[in-house]
N, C-alpha and C positions, 0 to 999 in steps of 0.2 A: 504494500500500500504506500502511496506517496506520503512523504513527511510533511508536517505542518511548517517546518523550517523553510523560510523563503530563500530560494536560490537567486531569484531576480526580484528586485524591488525598485519601483519608481515612486518618487515623492515630489509632489507639487511641481510637476514638469511642465515646461513651456518651451516650444521650439518653433522658430520661423527660419526660412532659408535666407531671407534678406531683410535688412532693417526697413522698418516702415511697412513691410508686407504683413498681411494678417497671419496669425499663427497657424501652423499645420497641425500641431499637437498641443493640447491643454489637458493634462491628465493629473488628477489630484493624487491618486494612488493606484498602483497595479503591482501584483505580486504573482510569482510562480513558485510553487513548492518543490522541494527536492524530490526527484523521482516522478514528478507529475507528467502526465501526457495531456497537454493543453491544446485546444483548438481555438485559434484566434481568428474570428470571422469578421470580414468587413468588405463592403463594396469598393470599387475603384474610387479613389479620391478620399478615402477615410483615414489615410495616414499609415497604412500597413508598411510600406517600403521605408518610410521615414523612421518608424519605430524600430525596424530591424537595423537601420543605420545607427541608431542610438544605442541599441543593445549590443551591437558589435563594436562600438567605439569608433565607428567611421565618422560620426558626427557627435557634437556635444550640445547640450541644451543651453539656452540663454538663461534659464532659471530652473532651479530644482536639482534633484540628484538621481543618478542612475547607478544602482548598486548591483553588482553581479558577484556571487560567492562572497558577499560581505565587503568586496572591494569597491571604493567609490570611483567607478569607472569614469564618470564625467569629470573627475578632478585630475586624472592622470594625463601626463604629457603624451604627445602623439606616439613616440617610439614605444613607451611603456604600454599604451593601449594596444598597439599592434602586437606586441609580445603577448599580452594577456589574451587577446583574441586567438592567436595562434595556439596557445597552450590549452585553453579551456573551452573553446566554442567550435563546433563543427557546423558548417553551412551546407545545405542542399539547395542550390539555386534553381530558379524556375527553368532556366535554359541550360542548366547543368554546369556550364563553364569548364568543360573538359579541355585539356590541352592537346591539340591534334598531333603535335610532334612527339608526344610521349606515348609509350605503350599503355595498355589497359592497366597492368600492374603498377607501372610507374605513376600513372595518374592517381591510383589509390594511395600509394606511399608518399605522395607529394607533401602532405602536411607535416610529416616527420622530418622533412628537409628544413622546415622553418621552425619547428618546435623540438628542442632537445627533450623537453618533458614528455611529450607524446612518444618520441622515439624510445626513450628509456622504458616507458610503460609497455610498449610493444615487446621490447627485448627481455622484459621480465617474464613473459609468458610464451614467447616464440623464439625460434632460433634466428630468424632473419625478418626484416621488414617484408620481404617478398612472400615469405611463407604465411605471415599474418594477413597480408593482402589477399592471398589465394583462399585462406580460410574464410574471410569475410565474404568474398565473392561466392564461395561455395554455399555459405549460409543464405545468401541472397539468390540462390538458384542460378548461378552464373559460373559454372565450374568447367565447362567443356574446353579442353586445351586448344582446340582449333578456333573456337570463338575468341578466347583470350589472346590468341596470336594475331588476330586481325587488328588493324588500326581502329581507334575508337570512332573515327569518322564513318566506318563501315558497319558499326553496330546499329541495331534498331533503337528506336526511341526508348522502349522499355529496358533494353540492355544498358544504354547510356545512363538511364535513370538509376539503375542499380549500382553501376560503377560510381556515380556521384554520391550515393548513399554510403558505399563502402569507404570512400574517401573521407566523408564526414565522420564516420565512426572509428576510423583507425586511431589507435592510441587512446581510446575511451575518454574523449573530452567530457566534462561534466554536463554540457548542454549541446544538444543538436537543434538547430533552427532550420526548418524546412519552409522555403518560400514558394508556394504554389507549384510544387514539383509534379503534380498529377494532372495538370490542366490539359495535357494532350492525350490522356488515356480514357478508355471507356470505363464504365462502372466496375465490371468484373476485374479488370486489370488494376484499377485504382485500389479496390478493396484488398486484393491479394498483395499488392505492393505495400500497403499500409500495415498489414499483418506482419509482413517480413520486417519492416522498419521498427514497429513497436516491439516485436519479439527480441530483436537484437538490442534495443535500448533497455528493455527490461532485464535482459541477461547481464548487461554490463552496468546497470544502475544509472543510466543516462537519462537526464530530463529532456523531454521532447516538447518543443514549441512549434506547432504546425500552423502555418498561416495560409488562409485560403479565402476566396470569395464564394466557395461552393458549400451551401448549408447542408447538403445531403451527407457530408462526411461527419457531421457532429456526433452521431451515435457511436462512432469508433473511438472516442476519446473520453478521458476521465471527466473533463470539464470544458465548457465552452465559454469564451468571453467575446461579447459583441463589442468591437472597437468603437462603434458609434455610441455605445452606451457609456463608455468611460472617457471618450475624447470629446471635450466640450467644443473643440474646433472642427469637428467632423463636418465634411461637406466641402472643405477647401481642397485644392489640388495637392496631392502628395508627390 
């Protein structure tokens, strides 16, 4: 069961992209518990992408605090925020952002090239980074050697999606943030994909924050938060 201890906490947050522009986000309080599987729902323009930028330390608010793992992320300088993100947060992007010049396995191990912490966590339980990447891919039903030998650009959308998930999970970051990764899949494939993602997060004790505009996915998660309900600035362009 998820812990009541907040892994993510926003307090009195306000963010706007440019001075004198209306705020994109105005959130009094938002928390995510350790081990929780949270579905964050919101239509286009509700601030989802902006919120992810704040949680990942890509952007900082003009007012308020962003705390992740008890760390005041919004107060850290740029290089320390980048290091924190690499060490503790795995992202699954909507368009996957796989690197075409790397092999499938090298795409999965990429976060360990930027984070010594995640690299060490892998090597505590696996002989090599590559063997852990293959284990994750096998758990995500992507183990065929011929498939793995193909360039990532030749994989199907569903296969690329699972590569992106394995990349986010390697090194067991405390948090995985998935940004609309199922938008190109039909319902059956979306549900199967989410079961695989949730299973791996549960096995490793990873908190999952899944962001989508699709309300049909709500029953698959522990809790749903409507961004329009907590964002007083909802309706402006994100």
